[in-house]
C-alpha positions as a printed Julia matrix, in Angstrom:
101×3 Matrix{Float64}:
 136.08  222.15  32.2
 132.29  222.09  32.21
 132.47  222.86  35.95
 133.02  226.49  35.02
 129.97  226.63  32.74
 132.1   228.04  29.94
 132.15  226.79  26.39
 135.38  225.61  24.81
 135.29  228.78  22.68
 135.08  230.98  25.78
 137.94  229.11  27.44
 140.05  229.48  24.3
 139.31  233.22  24.27
 140.39  233.56  27.9
 143.6   231.66  27.17
 144.27  233.85  24.11
 143.79  237.07  26.1
 145.96  235.82  28.96
 148.64  234.94  26.42
 148.5   238.46  24.97
 148.94  239.92  28.45
 151.9   237.65  29.13
 153.51  238.78  25.87
 152.83  242.45  26.67
 154.53  242.03  30.07
 157.62  240.73  28.27
 157.4   243.44  25.61
 157.19  246.11  28.33
 160.49  244.82  29.71
 158.97  243.69  33.01
 159.91  240.04  32.74
 158.04  236.76  32.86
 154.47  236.78  34.18
 155.42  234.88  37.33
 157.84  237.66  38.26
 155.28  240.34  37.48
 152.56  238.51  39.39
 154.71  238.3   42.52
 155.1   242.1   42.71
 151.43  242.56  43.62
 149.17  239.53  43.09
 145.89  241.39  43.71
 146.64  244.09  41.15
 147.92  241.45  38.72
 144.62  239.57  38.78
 142.63  242.78  38.43
 144.69  243.65  35.35
 144.3   240.1   34.05
 140.51  240.49  34.18
 140.76  243.77  32.26
 142.8   242.02  29.63
 140.41  239.09  29.38
 137.52  241.52  28.85
 139.41  243.73  26.39
 137.41  244.8   23.36
 140.43  245.87  21.3
 142.64  242.8   21.52
 143.15  242.91  17.75
 145.19  246.1   18.29
 147.28  244.27  20.88
 147.84  241.34  18.53
 149.03  243.67  15.76
 151.26  245.65  18.13
 152.89  242.51  19.49
 153.49  241.22  15.95
 155.64  244.27  15.14
 159.36  244.12  15.79
 160.32  245.98  18.96
 162.69  248.87  18.44
 165.83  248.57  20.57
 165.14  249.75  24.1
 161.42  250.34  23.46
 159.32  249.3   26.45
 156.4   251.71  26.11
 152.97  250.12  26.33
 150.64  251.49  23.63
 147.99  254.05  24.53
 145.1   251.76  23.55
 146.0   249.33  26.36
 143.64  249.51  29.35
 146.51  248.27  31.52
 149.07  250.85  30.37
 149.34  252.56  33.77
 149.38  249.21  35.54
 152.28  247.99  33.39
 154.23  251.2   34.06
 153.7   250.91  37.81
 154.45  247.2   37.69
 157.76  247.82  35.98
 158.75  250.05  38.89
 157.62  247.5   41.51
 159.52  244.66  39.83
 162.65  246.83  39.56
 162.39  247.67  43.25
 161.99  243.99  44.15
 164.99  243.04  42.02
 167.08  245.75  43.64
 165.92  244.74  47.11
 164.07  248.03  47.65
 160.66  248.75  49.08
 157.48  247.96  47.2
């Protein structure tokens, strides 16, 4: 992976952040990342970059470690992608129901 000029530590950090985002997508009730990504790939990658650059990922880690109350799909207020996840949930629902984007 030296082609990317990133250290193994940086690559591990990117993978960790991407993993947190994938878990948050599931926690928000949207579904697997591949489903979420298909709703709007450009917005997905923009959100992914926000997540990779997140300065408060420790809050995300703690939030995701807590048990989810039944029916709870709210993304916490500290998440820079909170609005994106809410909009994404609507897009994915529309796609699943065969509606418009």
